[in-house]
C-alpha positions as CSV (number, residue, x, y, z in Angstrom):
1,X,-33.8,117.4,20.4
2,X,-31.6,120.3,21.6
3,X,-28.7,121.8,19.4
4,X,-26.3,120.5,22.1
5,X,-27.7,116.9,21.8
6,X,-27.4,117.0,18.0
7,X,-23.8,118.2,18.2
8,X,-23.1,115.4,20.7
9,X,-24.7,112.8,18.4
10,X,-22.6,114.0,15.4
11,X,-19.4,114.0,17.4
12,X,-20.2,110.4,18.6
13,X,-20.9,109.2,15.1
14,X,-17.8,110.7,13.7
15,X,-15.7,108.9,16.3
16,X,-17.4,105.6,15.3
17,X,-16.5,106.1,11.7
18,X,-12.9,106.9,12.7
19,X,-12.6,104.0,15.0
20,X,-13.8,101.5,12.4
21,X,-11.7,102.8,9.4
22,X,-8.4,103.4,11.6
23,X,-7.4,106.2,9.1
24,X,-5.4,108.0,11.8
25,X,-3.0,105.3,12.9
26,X,0.3,104.7,11.1
27,X,0.6,101.3,9.6
28,X,3.1,99.2,7.7
29,X,2.5,96.8,4.7
30,X,4.3,93.6,4.0
31,X,4.3,90.9,1.3
32,X,5.3,87.3,2.0
33,X,5.7,84.4,-0.4
34,X,3.2,81.7,0.7
35,X,3.7,78.0,0.2
36,X,2.0,74.9,1.2
37,X,3.4,71.4,2.1
38,X,2.0,67.9,1.1
39,X,0.5,67.7,4.5
40,X,-1.5,70.9,3.9
41,X,0.5,73.0,6.3
42,X,1.7,76.5,5.3
43,X,4.7,78.6,5.7
44,X,5.7,82.2,4.7
45,X,9.1,83.4,3.4
46,X,10.9,86.1,1.6
47,X,9.2,89.2,3.3
48,X,9.3,92.5,1.6
49,X,8.4,95.9,3.2
50,X,5.9,97.6,0.7
51,X,5.2,100.9,2.5
52,X,8.6,102.5,2.4
53,X,7.2,105.2,0.1
54,X,5.0,106.3,3.0
55,X,7.1,106.5,6.1
56,X,5.0,107.2,9.2
57,X,1.8,107.2,7.2
58,X,-1.2,105.1,6.7
59,X,-0.9,102.3,4.0
60,X,-3.8,99.9,4.4
61,X,-6.9,98.0,3.0
62,X,-4.9,96.0,0.5
63,X,-6.7,94.3,-2.4
64,X,-5.1,92.4,-5.3
65,X,-6.0,93.6,-8.9
66,X,-3.7,90.8,-10.3
67,X,-0.8,88.6,-9.0
68,X,1.5,91.5,-9.4
69,X,-0.6,94.6,-8.6
70,X,-2.1,95.7,-5.3
71,X,-4.6,98.6,-4.6
72,X,-4.3,100.4,-1.2
73,X,-5.7,103.2,0.7
74,X,-2.9,105.7,1.5
75,X,-2.7,108.7,3.7
76,X,0.7,110.3,3.8
77,X,1.9,111.9,7.0
78,X,1.6,115.4,5.6
79,X,-1.8,114.9,3.9
80,X,-5.2,115.5,5.3
81,X,-7.1,112.6,3.5
82,X,-6.8,109.2,2.0
83,X,-6.4,108.5,-1.7
84,X,-6.0,105.2,-3.6
85,X,-2.6,104.0,-4.8
86,X,-1.6,101.1,-7.1
87,X,1.6,99.1,-6.2
88,X,3.3,97.1,-8.8
89,X,5.0,94.4,-6.7
90,X,7.6,93.0,-9.1
91,X,8.5,96.3,-10.6
92,X,8.5,98.0,-7.2
93,X,6.6,101.0,-8.6
94,X,4.0,103.1,-6.9
95,X,1.2,105.1,-8.8
96,X,-1.4,107.3,-7.3
97,X,-4.8,106.5,-8.7
98,X,-7.1,109.0,-7.2
99,X,-6.6,112.6,-5.9
100,X,-9.7,114.0,-4.3
101,X,-10.5,116.2,-1.5
102,X,-12.3,113.5,0.6
103,X,-11.3,110.2,2.2
104,X,-11.4,107.1,0.0
105,X,-11.0,103.5,1.4
106,X,-11.5,99.8,0.6
107,X,-10.5,100.0,-3.1
108,X,-11.4,97.1,-5.4
109,X,-12.5,96.4,-9.0
110,X,-16.1,96.0,-9.9
111,X,-16.9,92.4,-11.1
112,X,-17.0,93.7,-14.8
113,X,-13.4,94.6,-14.3
114,X,-14.1,98.0,-16.0
115,X,-14.7,100.1,-12.9
116,X,-13.0,101.0,-9.6
117,X,-15.1,100.9,-6.5
118,X,-14.2,102.7,-3.2
119,X,-15.8,103.6,0.1
120,X,-15.8,107.4,-0.1
121,X,-17.0,110.1,2.2
122,X,-19.5,112.5,0.5
123,X,-18.3,115.9,-0.1
124,X,-18.1,118.1,3.1
125,X,-19.8,115.4,5.2
126,X,-17.5,113.2,7.3
127,X,-20.4,111.1,8.6
128,X,-21.9,110.3,5.1
129,X,-20.1,107.4,3.7
130,X,-21.1,105.5,0.6
131,X,-19.9,103.0,-2.0
132,X,-18.9,104.9,-5.1
133,X,-17.8,103.9,-8.6
134,X,-15.4,105.6,-11.1
135,X,-13.7,104.5,-14.2
136,X,-10.7,102.1,-14.0
137,X,-7.8,103.0,-13.6
138,X,-9.4,106.1,-12.2
139,X,-9.8,109.7,-13.2
140,X,-13.5,109.6,-14.2
141,X,-16.7,110.9,-12.7
142,X,-17.8,109.4,-9.4
143,X,-21.2,107.8,-9.0
144,X,-22.6,106.6,-5.7
145,X,-24.0,103.0,-5.8
146,X,-25.5,103.3,-2.3
147,X,-27.2,106.8,-2.4
148,X,-29.8,105.9,0.2
149,X,-27.4,104.0,2.5
150,X,-24.9,106.4,3.9
151,X,-23.6,104.6,7.0
152,X,-21.3,102.0,5.1
153,X,-18.2,101.0,6.8
154,X,-17.2,98.0,4.5
155,X,-18.4,96.1,1.5
156,X,-18.0,93.3,-0.9
157,X,-19.6,92.2,-4.2
158,X,-21.7,89.2,-4.2
159,X,-22.4,89.4,-7.9
160,X,-22.6,92.3,-10.4
161,X,-26.0,93.5,-9.0
162,X,-25.7,93.0,-5.2
163,X,-23.4,94.3,-2.6
164,X,-22.9,93.0,0.9
165,X,-22.6,96.0,3.3
166,X,-21.3,96.5,6.8
167,X,-23.6,99.2,8.1
168,X,-22.2,101.1,11.1
169,X,-24.6,101.0,14.1
170,X,-22.5,101.2,17.3
171,X,-22.0,97.8,18.9
172,X,-24.7,96.2,16.6
173,X,-23.0,96.6,13.2
174,X,-25.3,95.1,10.6
175,X,-24.7,92.9,7.6
176,X,-27.0,94.0,4.9
177,X,-27.5,92.9,1.2
178,X,-28.3,95.7,-1.1
179,X,-29.6,95.2,-4.7
180,X,-28.2,97.8,-7.2
181,X,-31.2,97.7,-9.5
182,X,-33.8,98.8,-7.1
183,X,-31.6,99.8,-3.9
184,X,-33.7,97.6,-1.8
185,X,-31.8,95.9,1.1
186,X,-32.3,93.3,3.6
187,X,-30.6,92.8,7.0
188,X,-29.0,89.5,7.4
189,X,-27.5,89.6,10.9
190,X,-25.9,92.1,13.4
191,X,-22.7,92.3,15.6
192,X,-20.5,91.6,12.6
193,X,-16.9,92.3,12.2
194,X,-15.3,94.5,9.5
195,X,-14.1,91.8,7.1
196,X,-16.6,90.8,4.4
197,X,-15.5,88.3,1.6
198,X,-17.3,86.6,-1.2
199,X,-16.5,83.2,-2.5
200,X,-17.1,81.9,-6.1
201,X,-20.8,80.9,-5.4
202,X,-21.7,84.4,-4.2
203,X,-21.7,83.5,-0.5
204,X,-20.5,86.0,2.0
205,X,-18.0,85.3,4.8
206,X,-17.8,87.4,8.0
207,X,-17.1,87.4,11.7
208,X,-20.0,87.2,14.0
209,X,-19.2,88.8,17.4
210,X,-21.6,86.5,19.3
211,X,-20.6,87.9,22.7
212,X,-17.5,89.3,24.5
213,X,-16.0,85.6,24.6
214,X,-17.1,84.0,21.4
215,X,-16.5,85.2,17.9
216,X,-17.1,83.0,14.8
217,X,-16.3,83.2,11.2
218,X,-19.6,82.3,9.4
219,X,-20.8,82.0,5.8
220,X,-24.2,83.3,4.5
221,X,-25.6,81.6,1.4
222,X,-28.1,84.1,-0.3
223,X,-29.6,81.3,-2.5
224,X,-30.9,79.3,0.5
225,X,-30.8,81.9,3.3
226,X,-28.8,79.6,5.4
227,X,-25.7,80.5,7.5
228,X,-22.9,78.1,8.3
229,X,-20.5,78.3,11.2
230,X,-16.9,77.8,9.8
231,X,-14.9,78.2,13.1
232,X,-14.5,80.2,16.1
233,X,-11.8,82.9,15.7
234,X,-8.5,82.7,17.9
235,X,-9.3,85.4,20.4
236,X,-10.8,88.7,19.3
237,X,-9.6,88.6,15.6
238,X,-11.8,90.0,12.9
239,X,-9.4,90.4,9.9
240,X,-9.2,87.2,7.8
241,X,-8.6,86.1,4.2
242,X,-9.5,82.9,2.3
243,X,-7.0,81.5,-0.2
244,X,-8.1,80.1,-3.6
245,X,-7.9,76.6,-2.2
246,X,-10.3,77.4,0.6
247,X,-7.8,77.8,3.5
248,X,-8.6,80.6,5.9
249,X,-5.7,82.8,7.3
250,X,-6.1,85.1,10.2
251,X,-3.8,87.2,12.4
252,X,-3.7,87.5,16.2
253,X,-1.0,89.7,17.6
254,X,2.2,88.8,16.0
255,X,1.1,85.3,15.0
256,X,-0.5,84.2,11.6
257,X,-2.7,81.2,11.6
258,X,-4.4,79.0,9.0
259,X,-7.4,76.6,8.9
260,X,-8.8,74.5,6.2
261,X,-12.3,73.0,6.9
262,X,-11.5,69.8,5.2
263,X,-8.1,69.1,6.8
264,X,-8.1,70.9,10.2
265,X,-10.1,70.8,13.4
266,X,-8.4,73.9,14.8
267,X,-6.3,76.8,13.8
268,X,-2.7,76.0,13.1
269,X,0.2,78.5,13.4
270,X,1.9,79.6,10.2
271,X,4.5,81.7,12.0
272,X,5.4,84.1,14.6
273,X,6.2,87.2,12.7
274,X,7.8,89.2,15.6
275,X,11.0,88.2,14.1
276,X,10.4,90.9,11.6
277,X,9.2,93.4,14.1
278,X,5.6,92.8,13.5
279,X,3.6,93.1,16.7
280,X,-0.1,93.4,15.6
281,X,-1.4,91.9,12.3
282,X,-4.5,93.3,11.0
283,X,-5.9,93.3,7.4
284,X,-4.8,90.5,4.9
285,X,-4.9,89.9,1.3
286,X,-3.9,86.9,-0.9
287,X,-2.9,87.1,-4.6
288,X,-5.3,85.3,-7.1
289,X,-2.7,82.4,-7.5
290,X,-2.4,82.0,-3.9
291,X,1.3,82.5,-3.8
292,X,1.6,85.9,-2.1
293,X,0.2,87.0,1.2
294,X,0.0,90.7,2.0
295,X,-0.6,91.9,5.5
296,X,-1.0,95.2,7.4
297,X,0.7,95.6,10.7
298,X,2.2,97.9,13.3
299,X,5.8,97.5,13.8
300,X,7.8,97.5,17.1
301,X,9.7,100.7,17.8
């Protein structure tokens, strides 16, 4: 392979990481109160704008630590990389948790509740991205949990010993399960979306991009090796979340939808959020008690 070919490959791979992580685009963060009715329908109310501390910047990848605390990945307009922040919703306080020289994304607590996990670019190598661990609430030494897997785009814990990984591979991004004890991994499927979620049984939920016309939310059960189809996504939507009661929420454009496998046969509209200037809903998070929904969106100018 020539030097020119190698440089081209690196450039393409870097663009791929940038495309999937979306770190360059300004984003807004909102929290809504979430309530259900006796007929199992949902509505949202009392919106609050959460990213006023970061005007024109990137405030994204929310993850609830508790009903009142939210971890986010933040890049301020004047900064060159992402760090992790903690938002206290009721107290309306913002605290920076990490301050490093490399990008950090997808913050969440380890199942033991004692460690902070992040998706982190290795020092001086923008195309080497791994799941790292540090002490909670930050400030300790970093340890890579996936030292031999360096193309990680997203992740979720199945249990204290296993991670489900979104491995970047062009248009055939792979869902892989990696064991932390021996670092062996097994591929489950390909053509997956960026959202990976785990339920209480340790099964992983994801979007399967079957082809250009059909995308499905699916659930993989590690205990049996079986995969269930939950529902087709509304259009090309890959960011979803599941409430404690098993209801799925997903955004498409300015509309927020819900679906419960026991009560619904199709997606139902929660609300058209364009009344708040929201035009493109992306990532979602729901508080442990199911009463607050956080969403990431672009805002009409």
